[in-house]
C-alpha positions in Angstrom: 10.4 3.5 -13.7 11.7 5.3 -10.8 14.1 4.1 -8.1 15.5 4.9 -4.7 18.8 3.8 -3.1 19.6 3.8 0.5 22.8 2.9 2.0 24.6 4.5 5.2 27.9 4.5 3.3 27.7 7.0 0.5 30.2 5.5 -1.9 28.4 2.3 -1.5 25.0 3.8 -2.5 26.9 5.7 -5.8 28.4 2.4 -6.9 24.8 0.8 -7.7 23.7 3.9 -9.1 26.6 4.0 -11.7 25.8 0.2 -12.5 22.1 0.9 -12.8 23.0 4.0 -15.3 24.7 1.5 -17.6 22.4 -1.6 -17.3 19.1 0.3 -17.3 19.6 3.8 -18.5 15.9 4.6 -18.5 15.7 4.0 -14.7 15.3 7.4 -12.9 17.1 7.3 -9.5 15.1 10.0 -7.6 17.1 9.8 -4.1 20.0 8.3 -2.5 18.9 8.0 1.2 21.6 7.9 3.9 19.5 6.2 6.6 16.3 4.1 7.1 14.4 7.1 8.5 15.4 9.1 5.4 14.4 6.1 3.2 11.1 5.6 4.8 10.1 9.4 4.4 11.3 9.5 0.7 9.5 6.4 -0.1 6.3 7.7 1.3 6.8 11.2 -0.2 8.0 10.1 -3.7 6.4 6.6 -4.3 9.2 5.3 -6.3 8.4 2.0 -8.2 11.6 0.6 -6.8 13.9 0.6 -3.6 17.2 -0.8 -3.3 17.7 -1.0 0.5 21.0 -2.0 2.4 19.6 -4.2 5.6 21.7 -2.5 8.1 20.8 1.2 8.4 20.7 3.6 11.5 17.4 4.8 12.5 15.3 1.9 10.7 16.8 -1.5 9.1 15.7 -1.9 5.7 13.3 -4.9 6.7 11.6 -2.2 9.2 11.2 0.3 6.1 10.2 -2.2 3.8 7.3 -3.3 6.6 6.2 0.3 6.8 5.7 0.8 3.0 2.2 1.6 2.2 2.3 2.1 -1.5 3.2 0.3 -4.6 7.2 0.4 -3.9 8.8 -2.9 -4.7 11.9 -3.6 -2.6 15.5 -5.3 -3.4 17.6 -5.7 -0.3 21.1 -5.3 -0.7 23.7 -6.7 2.4 27.0 -8.1 3.0 25.4 -10.7 4.9 23.0 -13.7 3.9 21.3 -14.4 7.3 18.3 -12.2 6.6 17.6 -13.8 3.2 14.5 -15.8 4.3 13.1 -12.7 6.3 13.8 -10.6 3.4 11.6 -12.7 1.2 8.8 -12.9 3.6 8.6 -8.9 3.0 7.9 -9.8 -0.7 11.3 -8.7 -1.8 11.8 -8.6 -5.5 15.5 -10.0 -5.0 18.2 -10.2 -2.5 21.8 -9.1 -3.5 25.0 -9.8 -1.7 27.9 -7.1 -1.5 29.6 -6.5 -3.4 27.0 -6.7 -6.3 28.6 -7.8 -9.7 27.2 -6.6 -13.0 26.1 -10.0 -13.9 24.0 -10.6 -10.6 22.5 -7.0 -10.9 21.6 -7.7 -14.6 19.7 -10.9 -13.5 18.0 -8.9 -10.8 17.0 -6.3 -13.5 15.4 -8.9 -15.7 13.4 -10.4 -12.8 12.1 -6.6 -11.9 11.2 -6.1 -15.6 9.4 -9.3 -15.7 7.6 -8.7 -12.5 6.5 -5.1 -13.4 5.4 -5.7 -16.9 2.0 -4.7 -17.7 -0.6 -7.6 -18.8 -1.2 -8.2 -22.4 -4.0 -5.7 -23.8 -6.5 -8.6 -24.1 -5.9 -9.8 -20.4 -6.5 -6.1 -19.3 -9.7 -5.9 -21.3 -11.0 -9.3 -19.8 -10.1 -8.0 -16.5 -12.1 -4.7 -17.2 -15.0 -6.4 -18.3 -15.2 -8.8 -15.5 -15.3 -6.0 -13.0 -17.8 -4.2 -15.1 -20.1 -7.4 -15.1 -19.6 -7.9 -11.3 -20.4 -4.2 -10.7 -23.6 -4.2 -12.6 -24.8 -7.7 -11.2 -25.2 -6.2 -7.6 -27.6 -3.5 -6.7 -26.3 -0.4 -5.1 -26.6 -0.4 -1.2 -29.0 2.2 0.2 -29.9 1.2 3.5 -28.5 -0.8 6.4 -30.7 -2.6 8.8 -29.2 -2.9 12.5 -30.5 -4.6 15.5 -30.1 -3.3 19.0 -32.2 -5.1 21.6 -35.9 -4.8 20.7 -35.3 -2.1 18.2 -34.2 -2.3 14.7 -32.6 0.7 12.9 -32.7 1.6 9.3 -29.5 3.4 8.6 -29.1 5.3 5.3 -25.8 4.4 3.9 -25.1 7.9 2.8 -25.0 8.9 6.4 -22.5 6.0 7.3 -18.8 7.6 8.0 -17.3 4.2 7.7 -17.5 0.4 7.9 -14.9 -1.6 9.9 -14.8 -5.4 10.2 -14.4 -6.4 14.0 -14.2 -10.1 14.6 -17.6 -11.7 13.9 -19.3 -8.4 13.3 -19.3 -5.2 11.1 -19.2 -2.0 12.7 -21.4 0.8 11.1 -20.0 4.3 12.4 -22.2 7.2 11.8 -22.0 10.8 13.2 -24.7 9.6 16.0 -23.0 6.4 17.0 -22.3 2.9 16.0 -24.3 -0.2 15.1 -23.2 -3.7 14.8 -24.4 -6.1 11.9 -23.6 -9.5 10.8 -23.3 -8.8 7.1 -19.5 -9.3 6.2 -17.7 -6.4 4.9 -16.9 -8.2 1.7 -20.6 -8.4 1.1 -20.8 -4.7 1.7 -17.8 -3.8 -0.5 -19.7 -5.7 -3.4 -22.8 -3.6 -3.0 -21.0 -0.1 -2.5 -20.9 2.7 -4.8 -17.1 2.9 -5.5 -17.1 6.5 -6.3 -18.6 7.2 -2.6 -17.1 4.6 -0.5 -13.3 3.5 -0.9 -11.6 0.7 0.5 -8.6 1.7 2.5 -8.1 -1.7 4.2 -9.0 -5.1 4.2 -11.2 -4.4 7.1 -12.2 -0.7 6.3 -14.4 1.0 4.1 -14.8 4.8 4.1 -17.4 7.3 3.1 -15.4 10.0 0.9 -18.1 12.5 1.8 -16.7 12.6 5.6 -12.9 12.5 4.7 -11.2 15.0 7.0 -7.8 14.5 5.8 -4.8 12.4 5.9 -1.7 11.9 8.0 1.8 10.1 7.6 3.6 8.8 10.5 7.7 8.6 10.8 7.7 5.4 9.3 5.7 6.7 6.3 2.4 4.8 7.0 -0.7 6.7 5.7 -3.7 7.2 8.1 -7.1 8.9 7.3 -9.1 11.3 9.6 -12.9 11.0 9.5 -15.2 14.1 10.2 -15.8 14.2 14.0 -13.8 11.2 14.9 -10.9 11.1 17.1 -9.6 7.8 15.8 -7.5 7.6 12.6 -7.9 4.7 10.1 -4.8 3.0 8.8 -4.4 2.8 5.0 -2.8 -0.5 3.9 -0.2 -0.3 1.3 -2.5 -1.7 -1.5 -4.7 1.3 -1.4 -2.3 4.1 -0.7 -2.3 4.8 -4.3 -6.0 6.2 -3.9 -4.7 9.3 -2.2 -1.8 10.2 -4.5 -3.8 13.0 -6.2 -5.1 14.3 -2.8 
């Protein structure tokens, strides 16, 4: 497990680092960040498993940093005030620590973290893998999309689709030649896609890897993809950022 600590007061950042070294020596502290912007950039670049974030920091608050996380990093908020507790847990925080953080309270937090991050038993992972395999085999691969436009009906080869994007009641099918609207839900398209050709990068977006031009991160650490010939960038949600780690 790897962790980042962010606090604008250096001595307050070093104190939990010392506590963690005693209570969880296997935990690697990858960086001490001195403000919110530095923390956001480090989380985006290093993708630590955990981030201990002081609520009040210059540049970006811990809540803003947490909102911009697009990877698997889980957050523990640390602050001298309890007024942000409800909002912190709305950001799916693992815990909320009040300063000064005592060793007993931190130990309870670490037990909670270890329980939350523990991998499922081997039999549960095997059952999940089998379920996914059977579901994939049950659905034929999608090869063509039929899209109507006035009196015309177009048959679009899926291999020519740059990306699918859910838009209100329709799904937008974008190709190099233009766009088509279809009523097929994105969830149905996702079930029939070739997962090695089409990646889901957002709950509303499937992209064709053959047309992926590159990626970009903004100052808040959020990830975007660029598709060939398209000016518009597509956001990648935090649940799918791990797909791009090797790129």
